[in-house]
Structures are given as structure tokens and as C-alpha cells.
C-alpha positions as a printed Julia matrix, in Angstrom:
290×3 Matrix{Float64}:
 142.62   -86.2   -125.0
 144.45   -88.87  -123.38
 144.94   -90.2   -120.04
 147.24   -88.62  -117.6
 149.11   -92.23  -117.09
 148.89   -92.79  -120.54
 150.93   -89.59  -121.78
 152.88   -90.25  -118.65
 153.79   -93.97  -120.35
 155.03   -92.86  -123.15
 157.16   -89.56  -121.81
 158.2    -91.45  -119.14
 159.79   -93.91  -121.54
 161.97   -91.46  -122.9
 162.86   -90.03  -120.03
 163.5    -92.78  -118.22
 164.84   -95.65  -120.84
 163.05   -98.5   -119.18
 159.7    -99.9   -118.24
 160.59  -100.95  -114.73
 162.12   -97.3   -113.8
 158.2    -95.61  -115.29
 156.37   -98.37  -113.56
 158.03   -97.7   -110.4
 157.42   -94.0   -110.36
 153.8    -94.34  -111.79
 152.66   -97.15  -109.36
 152.12   -99.45  -112.55
 153.11  -102.92  -113.68
 155.76  -102.91  -116.58
 153.09  -104.71  -118.68
 150.79  -101.49  -118.21
 153.43   -99.08  -119.35
 153.93  -101.14  -122.43
 150.26  -101.26  -123.48
 149.55   -97.58  -122.12
 152.44   -96.28  -124.36
 151.5    -98.14  -127.61
 147.94   -97.03  -127.29
 148.97   -93.17  -126.42
 151.43   -93.48  -129.43
 148.87   -95.13  -131.73
 146.28   -92.38  -130.99
 149.06   -89.78  -132.11
 150.11   -91.43  -135.06
 153.55   -91.91  -134.24
 156.32   -94.74  -133.3
 158.47   -94.75  -129.86
 161.29   -96.76  -131.16
 165.11   -97.69  -129.25
 168.01   -96.26  -130.63
 171.37   -96.65  -129.09
 169.27   -97.33  -125.91
 167.35   -94.47  -125.62
 164.01   -94.13  -126.63
 162.77   -91.92  -129.53
 159.77   -90.73  -131.39
 159.05   -90.67  -135.14
 156.04   -88.98  -137.05
 154.67   -85.86  -136.53
 154.61   -84.44  -133.12
 152.57   -81.37  -133.42
 149.37   -82.7   -131.79
 151.53   -84.53  -129.39
 153.33   -81.36  -128.37
 149.71   -79.84  -127.51
 148.55   -82.52  -125.18
 151.59   -82.39  -123.72
 151.33   -78.74  -122.5
 147.7    -79.61  -121.16
 148.92   -82.68  -119.13
 151.81   -80.18  -117.43
 149.19   -77.58  -116.61
 147.39   -80.73  -114.92
 150.73   -81.35  -113.17
 151.09   -78.26  -111.92
 147.48   -78.19  -110.46
 148.59   -81.05  -108.36
 146.54   -83.84  -110.72
 149.49   -85.83  -111.28
 153.54   -85.3   -109.95
 155.49   -83.16  -111.5
 158.93   -84.21  -112.84
 162.38   -83.18  -111.6
 165.7    -83.86  -113.38
 169.44   -83.59  -111.74
 172.53   -84.23  -111.56
 174.35   -87.34  -110.6
 175.46   -85.38  -107.49
 172.2    -83.41  -106.58
 170.03   -86.43  -107.14
 170.89   -87.83  -103.76
 172.12   -84.71  -102.02
 169.08   -82.55  -103.3
 166.44   -84.76  -104.41
 166.17   -87.79  -101.56
 163.49   -88.04  -100.18
 161.67   -85.84  -103.21
 160.6    -82.74  -102.96
 156.51   -83.08  -102.39
 154.62   -83.2   -105.32
 157.71   -84.22  -107.34
 158.98   -87.69  -108.95
 163.01   -87.29  -109.91
 164.46   -88.81  -112.8
 167.67   -90.92  -113.03
 169.9    -87.87  -113.16
 172.89   -89.41  -115.16
 171.94   -87.38  -118.49
 175.59   -86.04  -119.77
 175.47   -82.73  -121.39
 172.87   -79.65  -121.78
 171.03   -80.45  -124.84
 169.65   -83.8   -123.49
 168.35   -82.1   -120.59
 167.31   -78.95  -121.93
 165.04   -80.89  -124.57
 163.56   -82.73  -121.9
 162.15   -79.48  -120.86
 161.51   -77.93  -124.0
 159.27   -81.2   -124.87
 157.37   -80.57  -121.64
 158.43   -84.37  -120.61
 160.23   -82.67  -117.63
 159.29   -79.5   -115.82
 162.49   -78.6   -114.03
 166.37   -79.39  -114.26
 168.97   -78.76  -111.11
 171.58   -77.86  -113.76
 175.42   -77.45  -112.5
 176.98   -74.07  -113.33
 178.66   -72.1   -115.31
 176.65   -74.01  -118.31
 173.17   -72.47  -118.87
 170.81   -71.62  -121.09
 171.25   -68.13  -122.6
 169.48   -65.32  -121.18
 167.62   -64.84  -124.08
 166.22   -68.01  -124.41
 162.47   -67.62  -125.56
 161.59   -70.72  -123.56
 163.75   -71.37  -120.77
 164.85   -69.52  -117.74
 167.23   -69.81  -114.78
 167.2    -69.42  -111.0
 170.11   -69.48  -109.15
 170.33   -72.04  -106.22
 174.33   -71.36  -105.05
 177.91   -70.99  -106.24
 181.1    -73.1   -105.05
 184.55   -73.3   -106.23
 185.46   -75.71  -109.32
 188.25   -78.03  -108.22
 191.13   -79.54  -110.53
 190.86   -83.52  -108.64
 193.63   -85.62  -108.94
 194.32   -89.26  -106.79
 196.69   -88.45  -103.52
 199.91   -89.7   -104.8
 199.4    -88.03  -108.02
 203.05   -85.9   -108.52
 201.77   -82.45  -109.15
 200.82   -82.88  -105.3
 204.47   -82.61  -104.4
 205.17   -79.66  -106.47
 205.55   -76.36  -103.88
 203.67   -74.27  -106.38
 201.64   -75.46  -109.77
 201.85   -73.54  -112.39
 199.71   -73.53  -115.54
 202.39   -75.45  -117.44
 202.84   -78.06  -114.54
 198.94   -78.88  -115.4
 199.17   -78.9   -119.1
 201.8    -81.35  -119.04
 199.41   -84.11  -117.86
 196.49   -85.55  -119.55
 192.58   -83.93  -118.48
 189.37   -85.39  -119.06
 187.5    -84.09  -121.8
 183.91   -84.78  -121.86
 181.57   -85.01  -125.44
 182.16   -82.29  -127.57
 179.26   -79.34  -126.67
 178.49   -81.34  -123.91
 179.1    -78.33  -121.6
 180.21   -75.5   -123.99
 180.82   -72.82  -120.93
 183.41   -75.14  -119.18
 184.79   -76.51  -122.37
 185.66   -72.91  -123.8
 186.97   -72.09  -120.27
 189.08   -75.08  -119.43
 190.53   -75.43  -123.35
 191.61   -72.03  -122.97
 193.72   -73.15  -120.1
 195.01   -75.72  -121.77
 192.97   -78.22  -120.55
 189.87   -80.77  -121.44
 192.69   -82.92  -123.66
 192.08   -86.55  -122.99
 188.5    -86.95  -124.81
 186.14   -89.29  -123.44
 182.48   -90.98  -124.78
 179.99   -90.82  -122.15
 176.14   -89.74  -123.16
 174.97   -91.3   -119.29
 177.32   -90.54  -116.66
 179.27   -93.39  -115.66
 181.56   -92.99  -112.74
 184.24   -95.14  -114.31
 185.01   -92.89  -117.12
 184.81   -89.7   -115.22
 186.54   -89.77  -111.63
 187.85   -93.1   -112.28
 190.24   -92.13  -115.05
 192.03   -90.51  -111.85
 191.93   -93.43  -109.58
 193.5    -95.55  -112.49
 196.13   -93.1   -113.39
 197.5    -89.08  -113.4
 194.32   -87.59  -115.89
 193.31   -84.67  -113.74
 189.19   -84.32  -113.65
 187.07   -81.76  -112.25
 184.77   -81.31  -109.33
 183.44   -79.48  -106.53
 182.25   -80.46  -102.96
 179.04   -81.85  -104.08
 180.44   -83.86  -106.48
 183.31   -85.03  -104.28
 180.73   -85.96  -101.69
 178.52   -88.45  -104.02
 181.6    -89.76  -106.02
 183.28   -91.51  -103.03
 186.6    -91.65  -104.88
 188.96   -90.41  -102.64
 190.19   -87.33  -104.98
 191.72   -84.8   -103.52
 191.97   -80.68  -105.23
 194.76   -79.2   -106.61
 196.15   -76.05  -105.4
 195.1    -74.5   -108.2
 192.51   -71.45  -108.34
 190.26   -71.63  -111.39
 189.03   -68.62  -112.8
 185.42   -69.6   -112.84
 182.92   -71.29  -109.94
 180.72   -73.51  -110.23
 176.96   -73.99  -108.66
 173.86   -75.13  -109.12
 170.6    -73.42  -110.87
 166.76   -74.35  -111.57
 166.28   -74.44  -114.98
 162.49   -74.48  -116.03
 160.28   -73.3   -118.95
 159.85   -69.26  -118.72
 156.11   -69.46  -118.35
 156.29   -71.1   -115.06
 158.68   -69.38  -113.44
 156.04   -68.01  -110.95
 154.08   -70.89  -110.74
 153.55   -72.08  -106.93
 154.91   -75.21  -107.6
 158.62   -74.04  -109.05
 158.49   -71.16  -106.27
 158.05   -73.99  -103.47
 160.4    -75.97  -105.3
 163.08   -73.47  -105.47
 162.55   -72.47  -101.97
 162.9    -76.39  -100.58
 166.24   -76.72  -102.69
 167.44   -73.73  -101.1
 167.03   -74.92   -97.48
 168.47   -78.08   -98.26
 171.41   -76.54   -99.71
 171.33   -74.39   -96.11
 171.17   -77.86   -94.15
 174.3    -79.05   -96.14
 176.59   -75.87   -95.59
 177.82   -76.78   -92.28
 178.99   -79.94   -94.36
 180.0    -78.15   -96.99
 181.36   -74.47   -96.05
 182.32   -73.28   -99.96
 178.65   -73.06  -100.96
 177.19   -70.0   -101.08
 173.4    -70.4   -101.0
 171.65   -67.64  -103.54
 168.68   -65.67  -101.63
């Protein structure tokens, strides 16, 4: 068995990308993070390598995964902080200050799979995920608890030609470029928007970048997507088109199925719903789950 800090240094680099970010959350210096992760990796006979700015492990991880389960139980018992991922908008709105007993990540990973992988590997303990994309209802490892729903809007800059139209039809939308995030990043959203003839202007992005998301609309006539919470954080001054999409967005908490009734997870759900209730006066579109 390795100590809690050493495995946290190894997994922290996979989660947070840099020794600086890991050190700040574990109250260690960066040299200690580097030394501890190397010692930890060596003890499991594995190697941590950087590929395309992301840290990945090579080697047999069977024993490591068994150790991760033990360490997750230790975090749930309060022996080390639990780890919370979010989205770029829920990080500042729902995770500051961090819920008691939790540390939050960078919350800039684009797509479902990178975040779900962190949960499956027990590197993270919970993730605030944006609807309508979710793990499958019959997923044997993961489950989702709804926090709120809200409308998803098509967003454009304030002088976009479509805003001059008295009545916007689907054919009008299809005449303009619309943001398409990487294939498969958000399968449900992608499918629904493609059905409408949207999601047609691809952008490459593995970590959230404002200039490639909302910034596409500030520079040209591209249609992008957002809701009241993401708009509040992006600060790009985009406005919603008067067009109703046939599906809603929202927030949900995803965690491992066997952790759903753990007191720490239950308390987190209650805390996040309370924070959302405090935001309702500012964002009346929010519908909080009970």
C-alpha cells in the first residue's frame, strides 16, 4: 500500500496536468509532487508519460486500480479530500468556495469520455455534468442524480443578421455556420442538433477555450450554444435567438453507482442544489430538482 499523498500526486497529474496545480491542492511543493509520483509509479511497475499535453500511464494497472479503490474509501471516510470535476461554468458558479471536504479540478475537459474515465478509474469521485448527455441508464459503474434543468439557447452576437428577422425558421438557421465540437464529444447534443441541420462548423478542442467556443460568434456569424449559466460565465455578450430547441439542458451529478448513498455524496448533492436555489433569483430559467 502507498500513502495517500503519493497516489494523489500520481493521479493528480493525470487529472490536473501540472505539478503546480497538484501541489496547490495537496499543500505540497512541486518537487515533492514529482518525487512522490515517480516513487508511486515505480512501486506499481508503471510509467507516467506526457502525450499531447496530457499525462497517461503505461504498464499493467491492475494493482494500481485495486489501490485506487482503497484510497477512494479513505477519502469517503474523510482521511483525504474528495475530488470534484465540473464544467467551465459550474466551476465558478457552484464550486467556489469548494464544498466542504472536496477539492475541485480545472473543469475544462471537453466531452463526456475524458470525464467519465476519471470516474471509472476512481481518480475523481464526482462530476457535475451538463445535460442532456449522460452515462447510459444501465451503465454498470456510473449513475446520475439530476440537479436542475434549463433551456438551451442558440447564441449569436448582438448584430447578427438573424436578429433582424421577424420570425426565424429552421431553414434560416441552416443558412449560417453553427459550432460543431469534436465528433462524439457530446453524442446526444450532436445528434439532436445535426437533426436540425446544425452542428456543421467543426472546431478542434480537447480542453475548453473561450475563443474557440463563444469566441467563434464574436468574430463572425457562427451560431453557438449555451444557457443562462454558461452565458453568465463566458462574458462574451452573446444574445439568444428567438428559437426554441426541442430539448433542454441542465446539470446532473455523476458518480460511481456504489457511492450514490454515501453520506459525502448525499451531502454534496444537497449542497449543490442549495447553491442552485440561491442562483434562481438571478436565473429564473433554472428549475431545481427535488
